[in-house]
C-alpha positions in Angstrom: 13.8 -32.4 45.2 11.2 -34.6 43.4 9.6 -37.4 45.4 11.0 -40.8 44.6 8.9 -43.0 42.3 8.4 -46.7 43.0 8.4 -49.6 40.5 5.5 -51.9 41.4 4.5 -55.4 40.3 1.3 -57.3 41.1 1.3 -61.1 41.6 -2.3 -62.4 41.3 -4.6 -60.4 39.1 -7.9 -61.3 40.7 -10.7 -59.2 42.2 -8.9 -57.7 45.2 -5.9 -56.7 43.1 -8.1 -54.2 41.4 -8.7 -52.3 44.6 -5.0 -52.2 45.3 -4.1 -51.2 41.7 -6.5 -48.2 41.9 -5.0 -47.2 45.3 -1.5 -47.4 43.8 -2.5 -45.1 40.9 -4.0 -42.6 43.4 -0.6 -42.1 45.1 0.8 -40.5 41.9 4.2 -41.9 42.8 4.1 -45.5 41.7 4.5 -47.0 38.3 3.5 -50.5 37.3 6.3 -52.5 35.7 5.0 -56.1 35.9 1.8 -58.1 36.3 1.8 -61.9 36.9 -1.1 -64.4 36.9 -1.4 -68.1 36.1 -4.0 -67.0 33.6 -2.1 -64.8 31.2 -5.2 -63.0 29.9 -5.9 -61.6 33.3 -2.4 -60.2 33.6 -2.7 -58.7 30.1 -6.0 -57.0 31.1 -4.4 -55.5 34.2 -1.6 -54.3 32.0 -3.9 -52.5 29.7 -6.2 -51.2 32.4 -3.6 -49.9 34.8 -0.4 -49.4 32.8 -1.6 -48.6 29.3 0.2 -51.8 28.2 3.6 -50.6 29.2 4.4 -53.2 31.9 5.6 -56.7 31.4 3.3 -59.7 31.7 4.2 -63.0 33.3 2.6 -66.3 34.2 5.6 -67.4 36.3 6.4 -65.2 39.3 9.9 -66.6 39.5 10.7 -65.2 36.0 9.1 -61.9 37.0 11.5 -61.6 40.0 14.4 -62.6 37.8 13.9 -60.3 34.9 12.2 -57.1 36.3 13.6 -54.6 38.8 10.9 -53.8 41.3 10.7 -51.8 44.5 7.4 -53.2 45.7 5.4 -56.3 44.9 1.7 -56.7 45.8 1.0 -60.4 46.4 -2.8 -61.0 46.0 -2.9 -64.7 45.8 -5.6 -67.0 47.3 -4.3 -68.7 50.5 -3.6 -72.1 48.9 -1.4 -70.6 46.2 1.3 -69.3 48.5 4.7 -71.1 48.2 8.1 -69.3 48.1 7.1 -65.9 46.5 7.7 -63.9 49.7 11.2 -65.5 50.1 12.1 -64.7 46.5 10.8 -61.1 46.7 12.7 -60.5 50.0 15.9 -62.0 48.6 15.6 -59.6 45.7 15.3 -56.7 48.0 11.6 -56.1 47.0 9.3 -54.7 49.7 6.1 -56.6 50.1 2.4 -56.0 50.4 0.5 -59.3 50.9 -3.2 -60.0 51.2 -4.5 -62.0 54.1 -4.3 -64.7 55.2 -0.6 -64.9 54.5 -0.7 -68.7 54.5 -2.7 -71.7 55.6 -0.1 -73.0 58.1 2.3 -71.5 60.6 5.4 -73.1 59.0 4.9 -71.2 55.8 4.0 -68.0 57.7 7.1 -68.2 59.9 9.3 -68.6 56.8 7.7 -65.4 55.4 8.4 -63.5 58.6 12.0 -64.8 58.7 12.6 -63.8 55.0 11.4 -60.2 55.6 13.5 -59.8 58.7 16.7 -61.3 57.3 16.5 -59.3 54.1 15.4 -56.1 55.8 12.5 -55.5 53.5 9.3 -53.7 54.6 6.1 -55.6 54.6 2.4 -54.8 55.0 -0.4 -57.4 55.4 -3.8 -56.4 54.0 -5.7 -55.9 57.3 -7.0 -52.6 56.1 -9.4 -52.1 59.0 -6.4 -51.3 61.2 -6.1 -48.0 59.2 -9.6 -46.9 59.8 -10.0 -43.5 61.5 -12.3 -44.9 64.2 -10.1 -47.9 64.9 -7.0 -45.7 65.1 -8.7 -43.2 67.4 -9.8 -46.0 69.8 -6.4 -47.6 69.6 -4.7 -44.4 70.7 -7.1 -44.0 73.6 -6.4 -47.5 74.8 -2.6 -47.0 74.5 -2.7 -43.6 76.3 -4.9 -44.9 79.1 -7.7 -42.6 78.3 -10.1 -45.5 77.5 -9.2 -47.4 80.7 -9.0 -51.1 81.0 -10.3 -52.9 77.9 -13.0 -55.4 78.8 -15.2 -56.8 76.1 -15.4 -56.9 72.3 -18.5 -58.3 70.7 -18.3 -58.7 66.9 -20.2 -60.4 64.1 -19.6 -61.0 60.4 -22.6 -62.0 58.3 -23.0 -62.6 54.6 -24.6 -65.1 52.2 -22.7 -65.9 49.0 -21.3 -69.0 47.4 -18.1 -67.1 46.6 -15.4 -68.7 44.4 -15.1 -72.5 44.1 -11.8 -72.4 45.9 -13.3 -70.4 48.7 -15.9 -73.1 49.4 -13.2 -75.7 49.7 -11.8 -75.6 53.2 -8.5 -77.2 52.1 -7.9 -74.3 49.8 -9.3 -71.3 51.7 -8.9 -72.5 55.3 -12.6 -71.9 55.9 -14.7 -68.8 56.6 -12.9 -68.0 59.8 -9.4 -68.3 58.3 -10.1 -66.6 55.0 -12.8 -64.1 55.7 -13.6 -63.4 59.3 -9.9 -63.1 60.0 -10.3 -59.4 59.5 -12.5 -59.3 62.7 -10.1 -61.5 64.7 -7.3 -59.1 63.7 -9.2 -56.1 65.0 -9.7 -58.0 68.3 -5.9 -58.5 68.5 -5.2 -55.0 67.4 -7.4 -53.4 70.1 -7.1 -56.0 73.0 -3.6 -57.4 72.7 -2.3 -60.9 72.5 -4.8 -63.8 73.0 -4.0 -66.6 75.5 -6.8 -69.1 74.8 -9.7 -69.6 72.4 -12.8 -71.8 72.2 -15.0 -72.2 69.1 -18.1 -73.9 67.9 -18.5 -74.2 64.1 -20.5 -76.2 61.5 -21.7 -76.3 58.0 -25.5 -76.0 58.4 -26.7 -74.3 55.3 -24.6 -75.7 52.4 -24.5 -79.4 53.0 -26.1 -80.1 49.7 -23.7 -77.7 47.7 -21.1 -79.8 45.9 -17.6 -79.3 47.3 -18.7 -76.9 50.0 -16.6 -77.9 53.0 -16.1 -74.6 54.7 -18.0 -73.8 57.9 -20.9 -71.4 57.5 -21.7 -70.8 61.2 -19.2 -70.1 63.9 -19.0 -68.6 67.4 -15.7 -68.0 69.2 -14.7 -66.9 72.6 -11.2 -65.5 73.2 -9.3 -64.5 76.3 -6.5 -62.0 76.1 -3.4 -61.5 78.3 -4.9 -58.0 79.2 -7.8 -59.8 80.9 -10.2 -58.7 78.2 -12.5 -61.2 76.4 -14.0 -61.2 73.0 -16.8 -63.1 71.2 -16.8 -63.3 67.5 -19.7 -64.8 65.6 -19.9 -65.4 61.8 -22.1 -66.9 59.2 -22.4 -67.3 55.5 -26.2 -67.9 55.7 -27.5 -64.4 56.4 -28.9 -61.8 53.9 -27.9 -62.3 50.3 -26.1 -59.3 48.8 -25.3 -57.8 52.3 -21.9 -57.9 54.1 -22.5 -57.1 57.7 -19.3 -56.6 59.8 -19.7 -54.7 63.1 -18.1 -54.5 66.5 -18.9 -53.2 69.9 -16.2 -52.5 72.5 -16.5 -51.9 76.2 -13.6 -50.4 78.1 -13.5 -49.1 81.7 -14.3 -45.5 80.5 -16.0 -45.9 77.1 -18.5 -48.0 75.2 -17.8 -47.9 71.5 -20.2 -48.9 68.7 -18.3 -49.3 65.5 -20.3 -49.0 62.3 -17.2 -49.8 60.4 -13.5 -49.1 60.7 -13.9 -45.5 59.9 -17.1 -44.7 61.9 -18.0 -45.1 65.5 -20.0 -43.7 68.4 -18.1 -43.5 71.7 -20.1 -43.0 75.0 -17.9 -41.9 77.9 -19.1 -43.8 81.0 -16.8 -42.6 83.7 -18.4 -39.1 84.1 -21.4 -38.0 86.2 -23.1 -37.2 82.9 -22.6 -39.4 79.9 -20.7 -37.7 77.0 -21.0 -38.9 73.4 -18.2 -38.6 70.9 -18.4 -39.6 67.2 -15.8 -40.4 64.6 -17.0 -40.0 61.1 -14.6 -40.6 58.1 -14.6 -41.8 54.6 -10.9 -42.6 54.5 -9.8 -44.8 51.6 -8.4 -47.8 53.5 -6.7 -49.4 50.5 -4.9 -46.1 49.8 -4.0 -45.8 53.5 -2.3 -49.2 53.4 -0.2 -48.2 50.5 0.7 -44.8 51.9 1.7 -46.5 55.2 4.0 -48.9 53.3 5.6 -46.0 51.5 6.2 -44.2 54.7 7.8 -47.2 56.3 10.1 -47.6 53.3 11.1 -43.9 53.3 11.6 -43.6 57.1 13.0 -47.1 57.7 10.0 -47.4 60.1 7.4 -50.1 60.6 4.1 -50.5 58.9 0.8 -50.7 60.8 0.7 -54.5 60.0 4.0 -56.1 59.1 4.4 -59.7 58.2 4.9 -60.7 61.8 1.5 -59.3 62.7 -0.1 -61.3 59.9 1.5 -64.4 61.3 0.2 -63.8 64.8 -3.4 -63.2 63.6 -3.1 -66.4 61.4 -2.1 -68.3 64.5 -5.3 -67.1 66.3 -7.7 -68.1 63.5 -6.0 -71.4 63.0 -6.4 -72.0 66.8 -10.1 -71.0 66.5 -10.6 -73.5 63.7 -8.8 -76.2 65.6 -11.0 -75.6 68.6 -14.1 -75.8 66.4 -13.0 -79.1 64.9 -11.9 -80.7 68.1 -14.2 -79.3 70.7 -11.2 -78.3 72.9 -10.0 -75.0 74.4 -6.8 -74.1 72.6 -4.0 -72.5 74.5 -2.0 -69.8 72.8 0.6 -69.4 75.5 4.1 -70.6 74.9 
């Protein structure tokens, strides 16, 4: 029996949508039927580039959901642009991939979670680092007990770019923690469990003279988890231009793990008389992995690695970190 083919639409034809479109084509099982963007030309360019002009083009996502039958929609909108697109997709029975952060407030995020659950559609949030071979290996070791008690995660995210105008505006992006470093906060949750409290320092030190730059460009956050583990996550948008440095170190009872990235890590086993070093080396396509995981969930009626509910939980963490940085208070995440 031939494998089922899936009809796919993309909402938001910006930069990150290209990475997802390329991954979709790599599956060999997905056909583009619609592209939507408020700038019609961008949607038309995606249509030509990825569907040889055979898909339909829209500037209104409501019309897209009304007039095109889709199995999956990829929502690649900037944070401030989210409204009711998830609810409309879910009501139409369309499975959802959505880029992070899923919203800028918990009320919107919780509506998204509710819509997916009530309409029984599968969802995947774009935290691609969860799919990395090194991350998956360490996650299994923690869950099996092989790693022992998780203790400390130290992580840093460093870049130096003005990014898009909307990105610099904290009211539209949520700030660097919420829009960008959220990937690192999600890895902390994925490996260490649910956070119970967070404290953050943040400021805009390097871009005070840049018009409309209201996002923080330095931050340092301390997180306590229900497992007893702690994490420190530091970030800046004032480091080396043209470089994107995102690394993590994890200490558990039995291992010290140095992640180069989500696919590659060195693990030193520390509970032996003689230290043993293990390595995980991989070049897995994380964007393709996200898509294949979503297809598997649809076909098996299973769960994705990062469903909408997980996206909401990580959003709650980064919003709490931002609130702490803005108020100077420790924010409790219990209850």
